[in-house]
C-alpha positions in Angstrom: 10.3 -24.9 -120.6 8.3 -22.2 -122.5 7.5 -18.4 -122.4 4.3 -17.0 -121.2 3.3 -13.3 -122.1 0.9 -11.6 -120.0 -0.9 -8.1 -121.6 -2.8 -5.7 -119.9 -6.1 -6.2 -119.3 -9.2 -4.4 -119.9 -9.8 -2.7 -116.4 -12.7 -1.0 -117.0 -15.5 0.1 -119.7 -14.4 2.5 -122.3 -10.7 2.8 -120.5 -7.8 2.3 -123.5 -4.8 2.8 -121.2 -3.9 2.7 -117.7 -0.9 4.1 -115.7 1.4 1.7 -114.0 1.7 2.6 -110.1 3.4 -0.4 -108.4 5.4 -3.2 -109.5 5.0 -6.2 -107.2 7.9 -8.6 -109.0 10.9 -8.1 -110.3 12.9 -9.8 -112.9 14.0 -13.5 -111.6 11.2 -13.8 -109.2 9.7 -17.0 -109.1 5.8 -16.7 -108.7 2.8 -18.9 -108.6 -0.5 -18.5 -110.1 -2.9 -15.3 -108.7 0.5 -13.9 -107.6 0.0 -10.1 -107.9 2.3 -8.7 -110.2 1.6 -5.0 -110.4 -0.9 -1.9 -109.9 -2.9 0.2 -112.4 -4.6 3.2 -112.6 -6.9 5.0 -114.2 -9.7 7.5 -113.2 -8.6 7.2 -109.6 -9.5 3.7 -109.4 -6.6 1.3 -108.6 -6.6 -1.9 -110.3 -4.2 -5.2 -109.3 -2.8 -7.3 -112.0 -2.6 -11.2 -110.5 -0.5 -13.7 -112.7 -2.4 -16.4 -114.5 0.3 -19.1 -114.2 3.3 -20.3 -111.9 6.6 -19.4 -113.7 9.6 -17.1 -113.6 9.7 -13.3 -114.2 11.9 -12.9 -117.2 10.6 -9.1 -118.2 9.0 -6.1 -117.1 7.7 -4.1 -119.9 7.0 -0.9 -118.3 8.6 1.8 -115.5 6.5 2.9 -112.7 4.9 6.1 -114.0 4.4 4.7 -117.6 1.1 5.1 -119.3 0.4 1.5 -120.7 -2.0 0.6 -123.6 -4.8 -2.0 -123.0 -3.4 -5.1 -124.7 0.0 -4.7 -124.6 2.1 -7.2 -123.0 3.7 -6.1 -119.3 5.5 -9.2 -118.0 7.3 -12.2 -119.6 7.8 -15.6 -117.6 9.4 -18.8 -117.9 6.9 -21.7 -117.4 6.7 -25.4 -117.6 5.5 -26.7 -120.8 5.4 -24.9 -124.0 3.7 -21.5 -122.9 1.8 -18.9 -125.2 4.6 -16.9 -127.1 5.3 -18.1 -131.1 7.8 -16.9 -133.0 5.4 -15.2 -135.0 3.8 -13.1 -131.9 7.0 -11.6 -130.2 6.5 -9.3 -127.0 7.3 -6.1 -127.5 7.7 -3.1 -124.3 4.1 -2.1 -123.3 4.3 1.4 -122.1 4.7 4.8 -123.5 6.1 7.3 -121.0 4.1 10.8 -121.2 7.5 12.8 -121.2 9.6 11.1 -124.0 13.8 11.4 -122.6 16.6 11.1 -124.9 17.9 8.5 -122.6 15.4 6.0 -123.8 16.0 6.9 -127.6 17.7 3.4 -127.7 14.8 1.6 -126.2 13.1 0.5 -129.3 16.7 -1.2 -130.3 17.0 -2.7 -127.2 13.7 -4.6 -126.8 14.3 -7.5 -129.3 17.2 -8.4 -127.2 15.4 -7.8 -123.9 12.8 -10.2 -125.2 14.9 -13.1 -126.6 13.6 -16.5 -125.4 14.3 -17.9 -122.3 17.1 -15.0 -122.1 17.2 -13.8 -118.0 16.9 -9.8 -118.4 18.3 -7.8 -115.6 16.2 -5.3 -114.0 17.4 -1.5 -114.1 17.4 -0.4 -110.6 15.0 2.5 -111.3 12.5 0.2 -112.0 12.8 -2.3 -109.1 9.6 -2.3 -107.0 9.6 -1.3 -103.6 8.4 -4.7 -102.2 8.2 -8.0 -103.4 5.5 -10.2 -102.8 5.4 -14.2 -102.4 9.2 -14.1 -102.2 11.4 -14.6 -99.7 14.2 -12.1 -98.9 17.2 -12.1 -96.7 17.2 -9.9 -94.1 18.6 -6.5 -93.4 21.8 -6.2 -91.5 21.6 -5.7 -88.1 24.2 -3.1 -87.7 24.5 -1.3 -91.1 27.3 1.2 -91.1 26.0 5.0 -92.0 26.4 5.8 -95.2 29.4 8.9 -96.3 27.8 12.2 -95.9 26.1 13.4 -99.2 25.5 9.9 -100.9 21.9 9.3 -101.3 20.3 6.1 -100.7 18.5 4.3 -103.2 14.5 3.6 -102.3 11.5 4.6 -103.8 9.2 6.8 -102.7 6.9 5.2 -100.9 9.7 3.6 -98.5 11.3 7.2 -98.2 7.5 8.7 -97.1 7.3 5.6 -94.7 10.8 6.3 -93.3 9.9 9.9 -92.6 7.0 8.9 -90.9 8.8 6.8 -88.8 12.0 9.0 -88.2 14.6 7.2 -89.6 17.6 8.9 -91.1 17.8 6.6 -94.1 21.8 6.6 -94.1 21.3 4.3 -91.0 19.6 1.8 -93.0 21.1 -1.2 -95.0 19.8 -2.1 -98.1 19.1 -5.7 -99.2 17.8 -5.1 -102.8 19.9 -4.8 -106.1 22.6 -2.0 -105.7 21.8 -2.1 -101.9 18.3 -0.6 -102.7 16.3 0.2 -99.7 13.3 -2.6 -99.6 10.2 -1.9 -97.0 11.2 -5.2 -95.0 14.7 -3.0 -94.4 12.6 -0.2 -92.9 10.6 -3.3 -90.6 14.1 -4.8 -89.8 15.6 -1.6 -88.8 12.7 -0.5 -86.6 12.7 -3.9 -84.9 16.2 -3.4 -83.2 14.6 -0.7 -81.2 13.7 3.1 -81.2 17.0 4.4 -79.7 18.8 2.9 -82.9 16.1 4.2 -85.4 15.3 7.4 -85.0 17.0 10.8 -86.5 19.8 12.1 -84.4 18.9 15.1 -82.4 22.2 17.4 -83.3 21.6 20.2 -85.9 23.3 19.9 -89.2 23.1 20.8 -92.8 21.2 18.8 -94.8 22.1 19.5 -98.5 20.1 16.7 -100.1 17.5 17.1 -103.3 15.3 14.4 -103.7 13.5 14.0 -106.5 9.8 12.2 -106.3 8.3 10.9 -109.3 4.7 12.3 -109.7 2.7 9.2 -110.6 -0.6 7.6 -109.5 -3.5 9.4 -108.0 -0.9 11.9 -107.0 -0.8 12.5 -110.7 -4.0 12.3 -111.6 -5.1 15.1 -108.7 -2.4 17.4 -110.3 -3.8 17.2 -113.6 -7.2 17.6 -112.1 -6.3 21.0 -110.6 -4.6 22.5 -113.4 -7.5 21.8 -115.7 -9.8 23.8 -113.1 -7.8 26.5 -112.7 -6.4 27.2 -116.4 -10.0 26.4 -117.6 -12.6 28.0 -114.8 -12.3 31.5 -113.8 -12.9 31.6 -109.8 -14.9 34.0 -108.2 -15.1 33.0 -104.2 -17.5 33.8 -101.7 -17.2 33.7 -97.7 -19.8 34.1 -95.5 -20.3 33.2 -91.4 -23.2 31.1 -90.6 -24.7 31.0 -86.6 -24.6 27.1 -86.4 -25.8 27.1 -82.5 -29.1 26.6 -83.0 -27.7 23.4 -85.9 -25.7 22.6 -83.1 -28.3 22.2 -80.7 -30.6 19.8 -82.8 -27.8 18.2 -84.1 -27.2 17.3 -80.6 -30.8 16.4 -79.6 -31.0 14.0 -82.8 -28.1 12.3 -81.7 -29.8 11.5 -78.3 -32.3 9.5 -79.8 -30.2 6.7 -80.5 -31.7 4.6 -83.1 -29.5 1.1 -84.7 -31.1 2.1 -87.9 -29.4 6.0 -87.8 -26.0 6.5 -87.9 -24.6 9.7 -86.0 -25.1 12.9 -87.8 -22.5 15.3 -88.3 -22.6 18.8 -89.8 -22.4 17.2 -93.8 -26.2 15.4 -94.2 -27.6 19.2 -92.7 -25.7 21.0 -95.9 -26.7 18.7 -97.8 -30.0 18.9 -97.3 -30.2 22.7 -97.3 -28.2 22.7 -100.8 -31.2 20.8 -102.0 -33.3 23.0 -101.2 -31.1 26.0 -102.4 -30.5 24.2 -105.6 -34.5 23.8 -106.3 -34.6 27.9 -106.5 -31.3 27.8 -108.4 -30.9 24.8 -110.6 -28.0 26.3 -112.6 -25.9 25.7 -109.7 -25.9 21.9 -110.4 -24.6 21.8 -114.0 -21.8 20.4 -115.4 -20.3 23.0 -118.3 -18.5 21.6 -121.6 -16.0 24.3 -122.1 -15.5 22.7 -125.3 -18.7 22.8 -126.8 -19.9 25.4 -124.9 -23.0 23.7 -123.3 -24.5 23.6 -120.0 -25.6 20.2 -118.9 -28.1 21.2 -116.4 -29.1 17.9 -113.9 -32.1 17.4 -111.9 -30.6 14.8 -110.0 -28.1 16.3 -107.4 -25.1 14.2 -106.9 -22.9 15.5 -104.1 -18.9 14.8 -104.0 -17.5 15.0 -100.8 -13.5 15.8 -100.7 -12.0 13.1 -98.6 -8.2 12.8 -97.8 -7.0 10.0 -97.4 -3.6 8.3 -97.2 -3.0 8.2 -100.8 -4.5 11.3 -101.7 -7.7 13.2 -102.3 -10.4 11.6 -103.7 -14.2 12.6 -103.9 -16.5 9.8 -103.5 -20.0 10.9 -104.4 -23.5 10.7 -102.5 -25.6 10.1 -105.8 -29.3 11.3 -105.9 -29.1 13.5 -102.6 -32.6 15.3 -103.6 -33.8 11.5 -102.9 -32.4 10.9 -99.6 -33.4 12.3 -96.2 -31.1 13.8 -93.4 -30.4 10.1 -92.1 -29.8 8.4 -95.5 -27.4 11.1 -96.4 -25.2 10.6 -93.3 -25.2 6.7 -93.8 -24.0 7.1 -97.2 -21.4 9.9 -96.1 -20.3 6.9 -93.7 -20.1 4.2 -96.0 -18.7 6.2 -99.0 -15.4 7.2 -96.3 -15.2 4.1 -95.1 -14.7 2.6 -98.8 -12.1 5.7 -99.9 -10.1 5.7 -96.8 -9.6 1.7 -97.4 -9.1 2.0 -101.2 -12.2 -0.3 -101.7 -14.3 2.7 -103.6 -15.4 1.7 -107.2 -15.2 4.1 -110.3 -18.9 4.6 -110.3 -18.7 5.6 -106.4 -15.9 7.7 -107.1 -17.6 9.9 -110.3 -20.3 11.5 -111.5 -20.9 14.7 -109.0 -22.7 17.4 -109.8 -21.2 19.9 -107.2 -18.7 19.2 -104.5 -18.7 19.9 -101.0 -15.1 20.4 -99.4 -14.4 20.7 -95.7 -11.0 21.9 -94.1 -12.9 22.9 -90.5 -11.4 19.8 -88.9 -7.6 21.3 -89.3 -8.6 24.8 -88.1 -8.9 26.9 -91.3 -11.5 30.0 -91.3 -11.1 30.7 -94.8 -10.3 29.0 -97.8 -10.4 29.2 -101.7 -11.7 26.2 -103.1 -10.7 24.8 -106.6 -14.0 23.7 -108.5 -14.2 20.1 -109.4 -14.3 20.7 -113.1 -16.7 20.3 -115.2 -18.7 21.2 -112.0 -19.7 25.0 -111.8 -19.7 25.4 -108.2 -18.3 24.3 -104.7 -19.3 24.7 -101.1 -16.3 25.0 -98.5 -16.3 24.3 -94.8 -14.8 26.0 -92.5 -13.4 25.6 -88.7 -16.7 26.0 -86.2 -15.5 28.3 -83.1 -17.3 29.9 -80.2 -17.3 34.0 -80.5 -19.0 36.8 -78.9 -21.5 38.3 -81.0 -23.9 41.1 -80.6 -27.3 40.5 -80.4 -29.0 44.2 -79.5 -28.3 44.7 -76.0 -25.3 42.4 -74.9 -22.6 40.3 -76.1 -23.4 36.5 -76.1 -21.7 33.3 -77.2 -22.6 32.0 -80.6 -21.4 28.7 -83.1 -19.5 30.7 -85.9 -18.5 29.1 -89.1 -17.6 30.3 -92.7 -18.5 28.9 -96.0 -15.9 29.5 -98.4 -17.3 28.8 -101.6 -16.0 29.0 -105.6 -18.2 29.5 -108.5 -17.5 29.4 -112.0 -17.8 32.9 -113.2 -18.6 32.5 -116.7 -21.8 30.7 -115.9 -22.8 32.1 -112.3 -22.6 35.8 -111.7 -21.3 36.8 -108.7 -25.2 38.3 -107.7 -26.2 34.5 -107.9 -23.3 33.3 -105.9 -24.3 35.2 -102.8 -28.0 34.7 -103.4 -27.2 30.5 -103.4 -25.0 30.9 -100.6 -27.1 33.3 -98.2 -29.9 30.7 -98.8 -27.9 27.9 -97.3 -26.7 30.4 -94.4 -30.7 31.3 -94.0 -31.5 27.4 -93.9 -28.5 26.4 -91.4 -29.0 29.0 -89.2 -32.8 28.2 -88.7 -32.6 24.3 -89.1 -36.3 23.7 -88.8 -36.7 24.9 -92.3 -34.8 22.2 -93.5 -37.4 19.9 -92.8 -40.0 22.0 -94.7 -41.6 21.2 -97.7 -41.6 24.2 -100.3 
């Protein structure tokens, strides 16, 4: 028998490190070739790391949330044959957490023992994965006794989220993982016993629990990006109401003409085409600002980011070269990217390169928002709720479909007057949608 060390592979051009967001195995698991061991994230793209060989997990070199350098060892396996470990190439812990804690001061001393040849190492409860693939587990107990009041069940954030969505009190669930840790399989087994036992009690009681949720993966990327945007960009937000009655009539008429080569149109393709025309008159709005160098990069190509909420968090797929796409091409690309974002299959290229962004919370009912600029862009256009309101036409009140645009601009680059001119131009195009189809 020998040992085989798996190092973090190159997960993308120019990427020097990645964040570990999920372990799919634990120490002691038997894995086969191509079994997924872990998932890492960089620039909002998640990459799974498979095992190249069959073997038994001896050591895991990082904890969830740690940043791992490319080429660092992350897994040690006991394998048949000689493996790939030599006396001159001992594996060392692969990751360095962004926030060093005093409790980790002895990690360097402990690493050689953890990496000793052929010596299984017990995993810490905090680093045990929420689920193990390709390994059979005992099923959850059918009638787990409730945990004492105040005792915190052991479970990963993903398992806790699953329990909240299902309305499950984790104190009622028996965990089959190490130290009684609750796994995804335990939740499913608990649900299979029927809703009458899986739901939270209806009685009122005090809840004094405090749950610590580590900010990792996409959520940490979002937090870092928002902090960067708000700390560096002085925002100015301009709100204007738009009468979209004529636009909605035109959209309905175009959608009635069903064609296999044309998608069903939403508001977004019209807004995108209106933005293209407005940017043609104010090209500075289609810029990226390098605030370190003090240089504005004004782009000719218009790459519109579409902020999209997914099960994992906010992502911004990008419609490249909107200036070269007609109404239906814009609609088809938005649909394709939205599906890729929803299923988690969007590539790094599809999630980067935007020069201006659209964000929409209209479906949630918001009438005014203060959108945060997607750094290093200089503008973001926000779509709010559409509603029918009585509007005065000079002689009487008539029902009109009204919608607000809440848009933010980098006040270092865009003056308030220029921001208003830009939004007013978009408003004029949306209120008289025939102008969208007229070439300048």
